[in-house]
C-alpha positions as CSV (number, residue, x, y, z in Angstrom):
1,M,0.0,0.0,0.0
2,P,2.7,2.6,0.8
3,A,4.4,2.0,-2.5
4,A,1.2,2.4,-4.4
5,A,0.3,5.6,-2.5
6,P,-3.4,5.6,-3.5
7,D,-5.3,8.8,-3.6
8,V,-8.7,7.1,-3.2
9,I,-9.7,3.7,-1.9
10,L,-13.2,2.3,-2.6
11,L,-14.5,-0.3,-0.2
12,D,-17.7,-2.3,-0.6
13,I,-17.2,-4.8,2.1
14,G,-19.2,-6.8,4.7
15,T,-21.9,-8.5,2.7
16,N,-20.4,-12.0,2.9
17,D,-19.8,-11.8,6.7
18,L,-23.4,-10.8,7.2
19,L,-24.9,-13.3,4.8
20,H,-22.9,-16.1,6.4
21,R,-23.7,-14.8,9.8
22,D,-19.9,-14.7,10.6
23,A,-19.7,-13.0,14.0
24,V,-22.1,-10.3,12.8
25,G,-21.9,-8.4,16.1
26,E,-18.2,-8.0,15.6
27,A,-18.3,-7.0,11.9
28,P,-18.4,-3.2,12.6
29,A,-15.3,-3.5,14.8
30,R,-13.5,-5.6,12.1
31,L,-14.4,-3.0,9.5
32,A,-13.2,-0.1,11.8
33,A,-9.9,-1.9,12.4
34,L,-9.4,-2.4,8.6
35,V,-10.2,1.3,7.9
36,D,-7.7,2.3,10.7
37,H,-5.1,0.0,9.2
38,L,-5.6,1.6,5.7
39,I,-5.3,5.0,7.2
40,E,-2.1,4.0,8.8
41,L,-0.7,2.6,5.6
42,A,-1.9,5.4,3.3
43,P,-2.6,8.4,5.5
44,R,-3.3,10.8,2.5
45,A,-5.8,8.4,0.9
46,R,-9.5,9.2,1.0
47,I,-11.5,6.1,1.7
48,V,-15.0,5.8,0.2
49,L,-17.0,3.2,2.2
50,A,-20.1,1.8,0.6
51,R,-23.3,1.3,2.7
52,L,-24.5,-2.2,1.8
53,L,-27.6,-3.1,-0.1
54,V,-30.2,-4.0,2.6
55,V,-31.0,-7.6,2.1
56,R,-31.6,-8.5,5.7
57,P,-32.4,-6.4,8.8
58,E,-28.9,-6.8,10.3
59,F,-27.6,-4.9,7.3
60,R,-29.3,-1.7,8.6
61,A,-27.4,-1.9,11.8
62,F,-24.1,-2.6,9.9
63,N,-24.8,0.5,7.7
64,A,-25.4,2.6,10.8
65,A,-22.1,1.5,12.2
66,L,-20.5,2.3,8.9
67,D,-21.8,5.8,9.2
68,R,-20.2,6.1,12.7
69,I,-16.9,4.8,11.3
70,A,-16.9,7.5,8.7
71,A,-18.0,10.2,11.1
72,D,-15.3,9.2,13.6
73,R,-12.6,9.6,10.9
74,P,-13.3,13.0,9.2
75,G,-11.1,13.8,6.3
76,H,-10.3,10.2,5.8
77,V,-13.6,8.3,5.2
78,W,-16.7,9.2,3.2
79,P,-19.9,7.1,2.7
80,A,-21.3,5.9,-0.7
81,D,-24.9,5.0,-0.3
82,M,-25.7,1.7,-2.0
83,S,-28.4,0.9,0.5
84,G,-31.1,2.5,-1.6
85,I,-30.5,0.2,-4.5
86,S,-33.6,-2.0,-4.8
87,P,-33.5,-5.8,-4.3
88,D,-35.4,-5.8,-7.7
89,E,-32.1,-4.7,-9.2
90,T,-30.3,-7.9,-8.1
91,V,-30.3,-11.4,-9.5
92,D,-30.5,-13.0,-6.1
93,H,-31.1,-10.1,-3.6
94,V,-27.3,-9.7,-3.3
95,H,-25.6,-9.5,-6.7
96,P,-26.7,-6.6,-8.9
97,T,-28.2,-6.9,-12.4
98,D,-26.8,-4.6,-15.1
99,L,-29.2,-1.9,-13.9
100,G,-28.1,-2.4,-10.3
101,Y,-24.5,-2.0,-11.3
102,R,-25.3,1.1,-13.2
103,D,-27.0,2.5,-10.1
104,M,-24.0,1.5,-8.0
105,A,-21.7,3.4,-10.5
106,A,-23.9,6.5,-10.1
107,E,-23.6,6.2,-6.3
108,W,-19.8,5.8,-6.5
109,Y,-19.7,8.8,-8.7
110,R,-21.8,10.9,-6.3
111,A,-19.6,9.9,-3.4
112,L,-16.4,10.6,-5.4
113,S,-17.6,14.0,-6.5
114,D,-17.5,15.0,-2.8
115,V,-14.0,13.4,-2.4
116,V,-12.3,14.4,-5.6
117,P,-13.9,17.7,-6.7
118,G,-13.6,19.0,-10.3
119,G,-14.4,15.8,-12.1
120,G,-16.6,15.4,-15.1
121,T,-20.3,15.0,-15.1
122,W,-22.2,11.7,-14.9
123,T,-24.0,10.5,-18.0
124,A,-26.0,7.4,-17.3
125,A,-25.4,4.6,-19.7
126,P,-28.4,2.8,-21.2
127,V,-29.1,-0.7,-20.0
128,S,-29.1,-3.2,-22.8
Protein backbone atom coordinates (compact mmCIF):
# COMPACT_ATOMS: atom_id res chain seq x y z
CA MET A 1 0.00 0.00 0.00
CA PRO A 2 2.68 2.60 0.83
CA ALA A 3 4.42 1.97 -2.51
CA ALA A 4 1.16 2.42 -4.41
CA ALA A 5 0.33 5.62 -2.50
CA PRO A 6 -3.36 5.60 -3.50
CA ASP A 7 -5.31 8.84 -3.61
CA VAL A 8 -8.66 7.08 -3.18
CA ILE A 9 -9.68 3.66 -1.86
CA LEU A 10 -13.15 2.29 -2.62
CA LEU A 11 -14.50 -0.30 -0.17
CA ASP A 12 -17.72 -2.26 -0.61
CA ILE A 13 -17.24 -4.80 2.14
CA GLY A 14 -19.15 -6.80 4.73
CA THR A 15 -21.88 -8.52 2.72
CA ASN A 16 -20.40 -12.01 2.93
CA ASP A 17 -19.81 -11.80 6.68
CA LEU A 18 -23.41 -10.75 7.22
CA LEU A 19 -24.90 -13.28 4.80
CA HIS A 20 -22.90 -16.12 6.38
CA ARG A 21 -23.66 -14.75 9.84
CA ASP A 22 -19.92 -14.70 10.56
CA ALA A 23 -19.67 -12.99 13.96
CA VAL A 24 -22.15 -10.33 12.81
CA GLY A 25 -21.91 -8.37 16.06
CA GLU A 26 -18.16 -8.01 15.59
CA ALA A 27 -18.34 -7.02 11.91
CA PRO A 28 -18.36 -3.24 12.56
CA ALA A 29 -15.28 -3.50 14.80
CA ARG A 30 -13.47 -5.56 12.15
CA LEU A 31 -14.35 -2.96 9.52
CA ALA A 32 -13.19 -0.10 11.78
CA ALA A 33 -9.90 -1.92 12.37
CA LEU A 34 -9.43 -2.40 8.62
CA VAL A 35 -10.17 1.27 7.94
CA ASP A 36 -7.71 2.33 10.66
CA HIS A 37 -5.08 0.03 9.15
CA LEU A 38 -5.65 1.56 5.70
CA ILE A 39 -5.33 5.05 7.18
CA GLU A 40 -2.09 4.00 8.84
CA LEU A 41 -0.69 2.57 5.59
CA ALA A 42 -1.94 5.39 3.33
CA PRO A 43 -2.64 8.43 5.51
CA ARG A 44 -3.27 10.76 2.55
CA ALA A 45 -5.76 8.42 0.85
CA ARG A 46 -9.45 9.17 0.96
CA ILE A 47 -11.53 6.09 1.71
CA VAL A 48 -15.00 5.82 0.22
CA LEU A 49 -16.98 3.24 2.16
CA ALA A 50 -20.15 1.77 0.65
CA ARG A 51 -23.28 1.30 2.70
CA LEU A 52 -24.52 -2.17 1.82
CA LEU A 53 -27.65 -3.09 -0.10
CA VAL A 54 -30.19 -3.96 2.60
CA VAL A 55 -31.02 -7.61 2.08
CA ARG A 56 -31.55 -8.51 5.75
CA PRO A 57 -32.45 -6.43 8.82
CA GLU A 58 -28.94 -6.76 10.31
CA PHE A 59 -27.59 -4.91 7.27
CA ARG A 60 -29.30 -1.73 8.55
CA ALA A 61 -27.37 -1.93 11.83
CA PHE A 62 -24.13 -2.56 9.94
CA ASN A 63 -24.80 0.48 7.73
CA ALA A 64 -25.43 2.63 10.81
CA ALA A 65 -22.10 1.46 12.23
CA LEU A 66 -20.47 2.29 8.90
CA ASP A 67 -21.79 5.85 9.19
CA ARG A 68 -20.23 6.10 12.67
CA ILE A 69 -16.92 4.77 11.33
CA ALA A 70 -16.95 7.52 8.68
CA ALA A 71 -18.01 10.24 11.14
CA ASP A 72 -15.26 9.24 13.58
CA ARG A 73 -12.61 9.62 10.85
CA PRO A 74 -13.32 13.00 9.23
CA GLY A 75 -11.06 13.83 6.34
CA HIS A 76 -10.31 10.16 5.79
CA VAL A 77 -13.63 8.33 5.21
CA TRP A 78 -16.72 9.22 3.17
CA PRO A 79 -19.86 7.10 2.68
CA ALA A 80 -21.26 5.94 -0.65
CA ASP A 81 -24.91 4.98 -0.28
CA MET A 82 -25.65 1.67 -1.98
CA SER A 83 -28.44 0.94 0.54
CA GLY A 84 -31.11 2.53 -1.63
CA ILE A 85 -30.55 0.18 -4.54
CA SER A 86 -33.62 -1.99 -4.84
CA PRO A 87 -33.49 -5.76 -4.34
CA ASP A 88 -35.36 -5.80 -7.67
CA GLU A 89 -32.07 -4.67 -9.23
CA THR A 90 -30.33 -7.87 -8.12
CA VAL A 91 -30.32 -11.36 -9.55
CA ASP A 92 -30.47 -13.00 -6.11
CA HIS A 93 -31.11 -10.14 -3.63
CA VAL A 94 -27.31 -9.75 -3.33
CA HIS A 95 -25.59 -9.52 -6.72
CA PRO A 96 -26.72 -6.62 -8.93
CA THR A 97 -28.18 -6.86 -12.39
CA ASP A 98 -26.79 -4.59 -15.11
CA LEU A 99 -29.24 -1.92 -13.92
CA GLY A 100 -28.10 -2.42 -10.32
CA TYR A 101 -24.46 -2.03 -11.34
CA ARG A 102 -25.35 1.13 -13.24
CA ASP A 103 -27.04 2.52 -10.14
CA MET A 104 -24.02 1.52 -8.04
CA ALA A 105 -21.75 3.35 -10.47
CA ALA A 106 -23.91 6.46 -10.07
CA GLU A 107 -23.61 6.19 -6.27
CA TRP A 108 -19.81 5.79 -6.46
CA TYR A 109 -19.73 8.84 -8.73
CA ARG A 110 -21.83 10.88 -6.30
CA ALA A 111 -19.55 9.95 -3.41
CA LEU A 112 -16.40 10.58 -5.43
CA SER A 113 -17.63 14.01 -6.49
CA ASP A 114 -17.45 15.00 -2.80
CA VAL A 115 -14.03 13.40 -2.37
CA VAL A 116 -12.35 14.42 -5.63
CA PRO A 117 -13.88 17.72 -6.72
CA GLY A 118 -13.55 18.99 -10.26
CA GLY A 119 -14.36 15.75 -12.09
CA GLY A 120 -16.60 15.39 -15.10
CA THR A 121 -20.34 15.04 -15.15
CA TRP A 122 -22.20 11.73 -14.91
CA THR A 123 -24.04 10.52 -17.97
CA ALA A 124 -26.05 7.39 -17.25
CA ALA A 125 -25.40 4.62 -19.74
CA PRO A 126 -28.39 2.81 -21.23
CA VAL A 127 -29.08 -0.68 -19.96
CA SER A 128 -29.08 -3.22 -22.75
